[in-house]
N, C-alpha and C positions, 0 to 999 in steps of 0.2 A: 504494499499500500504506499510505504514511504516513497518508493522510486516512482510510483505512478502520480503521487503529489508533486514531486520535484519537477517532472516533466510538464505536469498541467499548469503549474504555477510560475514555471520558470526560475524558481529560487534555489538556494544551495540545499543540500540534504540536511534535515533537522537532525539535532543533537540526540544522544542517547536519552531515553524517557528519565525524566526527573520527578520524584515524589514531592507532592505538595505538604509532606507531613503529616503523621497521623495514620489511621487506618481507614480513612473516608476514600473517596474518589480521588485518583491520581489524574492531576490535570497535566497534559502534556501537549507540545505544540502539534504532534500527530492528531491527538484528539480534537483540538481546536479547528484544524484544517478539515478534519472529516465532518464535523459539525457544520462548519461553512459550506462544504460541497453538498451536504445532505439538504441543507435550507434552499441552496441553489436548485437543487433537483426537485424539492417539493414545489418551488416557485414555478418552475418550468411545467411540471405536472398540472399545477392548478390552472395555469395559463392555457394549457392544452385543453383541459376540460371545460373551461369558459369558451374556448373558442368552437369546440366541437358542440356544446350546448347552443351556441349562438348560430351554428350552421343548421342544426337539427331542430325538427318541430317539437321539443320538450313541452309539456302543459305548463309549466311554470314560465317558459319563455313567452306564451302567449298572454301572460298576466302582466307583462312588463313592456314597455314601449322601447323601441330601439335606442332611444336617448338614455333611458333609465339602465339598459343593459352595458351600454356603452360606458356610462358613468361608473358602474360597478366594477367592470372590467379594469378601467383606468385607476380606479382606487386602489384595487388590489395589486396592480402592477406598480404603482407608485409606493404602497406600504412594502412590498417585497424588496424593492430596490433600496428603500431607506433602510430596512433591516439588514440587507447583505452590505451596505456601505457602512452602516454603524458597527457591525461585527468585525469589518476589515478594519476601520479606524481603530478598534480597541486591540487587535491582534497585531497589527503591522509594527508598532514600536518594538513589541517584545521579539517579534521575528527578526527584525534588523538587529537589535542587540545580540541576539543568540547567534546570528550568522556572523556577526563581528567577533564575538568570543571564539567562535570555531575557528575563524580564519587566523586570528591571533596566536591561538594554541598551535595551529598548523606551521606557521611561520616562525614560532619560537622553537619548535621541535627541529624544523629544518635548519635553525639557526646553531642549534646544539650540534648537530651532525656536521655542520660545516666547521664549527669551532673544534670539534675532536678531529677532524681532518687537517686543519690549516694552522690553528693557533696554539695548541697545547705545547709545542716545542719551546716556545718563549714564555707564555704566560701561564703554563702549567696546567695540569689535567682539571684541577679544581679551582682554576683562575686566581691562584695566590701570587702569581708572578714568580720571578726567578731570573737566573743569569741567562743572557741570550747565548744560544750555541756559538761556539767559536767561529764557525764558518759563516754566520749570520751577521756577525757584529759589524756595526758601521758607525762612523762619527763618534761622538763622545758617550755614547750609551752602551753599557755592557749588561744593563738589568732592565728587564720589561715589568713595568709596573702591575700590581694585582687588579683584576677586574671584578672579582667577588667581593661581597661585603663593602661596596662603595655606595653609600647613601647620596654622595655627589652625583653620581651617574643615575640614580633612580629618585630624582626629586618628587615631592608630592604634588606641587602645582602643575597643573596643565602646561602653563607658559614656561615654565623652567624645564619640565620634560620635553617639550618641543625643541628648547634650545640645546639641550643635552643630545637629543636625537640628531639633530643636525651636525653638532660638533662630532660625535662618533661617525656619522656617514662620511663625512669629510676626511677625517683621520683615516679611516679604512680605504676609502677610495685614493687619497693622494699620499698616504704615508705621513711622516714628520721629519722634517729638515734636521740633520745633525743628529739623528738617532738611529736605531736599528729598524725602526718600523717602516716596512716597505709600502709601495703603492699597491693595492690590491685589485683596483678596478681595471677591467678590460682596457678601457680607454687610455689608461696610464701605463699599459704594459703588464698588468696583473692577471690574475686567474679568475676573478669573481665578475659575474655581470651584476646589474643593478639590482635585480631581485635578491641575489645571494647576499648583497651588502645589506638590504633591508632586513633579511632573516637574521643575519648575524647581530645587527643592532637591536632587533627585537629580543634575542636570546640575551645579549648583555644586559638590557634593561629589565627584562621580565622572567628570564629562565632561571633554572636552579643549576648552579655548576656542580653541586653534589652528585647529579644524576649523570655526568659526563662519563664516569667509569663504567655505568650500566651500559651505556651506548658503545663504549670500546670493546666491551667484552674482556675476558681474562687473558685471552692470548695476545690480543692487541694491545692491552694494557702493559702486560710484560714487554712487549716489542718496544712500545714507547719509551717506557721506563729505561731500557736497555740503551736505546739510542741517545736518550738525554744524558745518561751517565757518561756515555763515551764522547759526546760533543760538549761536555762542560756545563750543561744545564742540569736543572733538578726538577723533576714532576712529583716527586713522592709527597705524601700528606704526613709523613713523620714529623714529629715536633709539636703535634697538637695545636691547641688555640694559641698557644705562645708564639709558635712559628708564624702562624697566619697574622698575628698582630705585628710581629716584627716586619713581615711583608707589606702590610696595608697601612702602617703608621709612618711610613717613610723611614724607618731605621736603616733598611738595606741600601738607602741611597748614599748613606755615610760609611756604613760598616761593612766589613767583609766577614762572611763565615762560609768556609770551604763547601762548595756545592750548593750554596744557598743564595749568597749575594756577593757583590763585587764593589762594594763602596770603597772610597779611598780618602775621605776627609777624616774619618775617626778611627781609632784603633781597630786592630783585626780582633774578632771575637770568637774565633773557631774554637779555642781551648779555654774559653772564658771561666767555666767552671773550676778549672784547675788552677787558675791564677789566686795568689794569696790575698791580694788587695783589689780595691776597686778605685779607679781613678788615681792610685797612689795615696789615698787618704782614709779608706775605710776598709776594714777587714772584710774578706769575701764571705758573706752570708746571705742567705735570701732575705732576711729582714732589711739588711743594709742595700742589697740591690733595688728592693722596692723604694727605699728612701731615696736613693740616687735616681732612679728612674722618674720619680714623680716630681723632684725638684732639684735638678744638678747645681744651678747656680747657688742655691742656699747651702749645698754641701761643700762646694769648691768654688768660691767666688772667681770669676773672670774665666771660668771654663767655656769651651765652644760648645758644649752640649746643651742645648735649649731646653726649657721646660715646656712641654706640650700640652697646650690647654685642653685639647681633646682627650687626653690619656686620663682614664679613671683609675681608683685604686685597684679595682678588680683587674683591669688591664694589667697594671703593673704587676700584680701578684702572677698572672699567667706569664707574663714576660719574664719574670725573674725565674720561674720553674724552668722555662726553656732554656735560658742562658746558663742556669746552675747546671744543666744536663749536658752542657758542651765540654767535654774533657777529653 
């Protein structure tokens, strides 16, 4: 029945049936469309009966003048049309919204497939960023930024969302000067057409990066990880939430951790957990690491390490766990 309705109405296939909640009647788009068609058919039948009755010599026909019969027929037809238009007016906004939601879901899924094929080598399987593979490095950037857990890429207002969508589209199309981000658009010599790029943008702004390993499968996941290690990148998710924070909060831009980041401004942190002191002023303990991360200038005035306003105490605790594990 669904396929018949799609052909008849010229619309997209309706989504799976959704319950209205409770144990009563389940209202679905299929049910509404079937009701609409049923009323349309009833109207056609009634019109046909009235037409036949008008042609044949029924007893009740002789009791009415031609003008009366025509008035009744016109009234019924107008009423039927009004009912059908009213029903259509009620269901059309919901149908359009449902179709838009399905289209967005499909685009996001296609974007995830493209991400798993084209982007994980630099941005990581779960979008946490990492070192760019050696053979892809260009310009001053050896670190690909994280894309997951970025509220700035998924703003709540429609206006800001539209601006970020346009920004991401242009970055993917044209790349970024003096970085390892290449141009991906076919018009710029890349491998992606305009629809592919729209799908990727939808995934980055609406998708779940945690689902990427499911798309890859165990065999492809192992191959991707092996390739990453061989080329100097890091795709793994070891390190837990502390590693994710290290990558997403900008720490990787300044600090090097072997196989994770390649910053050159601050000290190397690859063996941080084995160091006796923090910044030469504090004994190396988790409590002191948290204290240092939350407000470096208060611990060591004049340090180049800034105080990050967006870092919470919980963030610092997770970062400390991660750094202390590096030995």
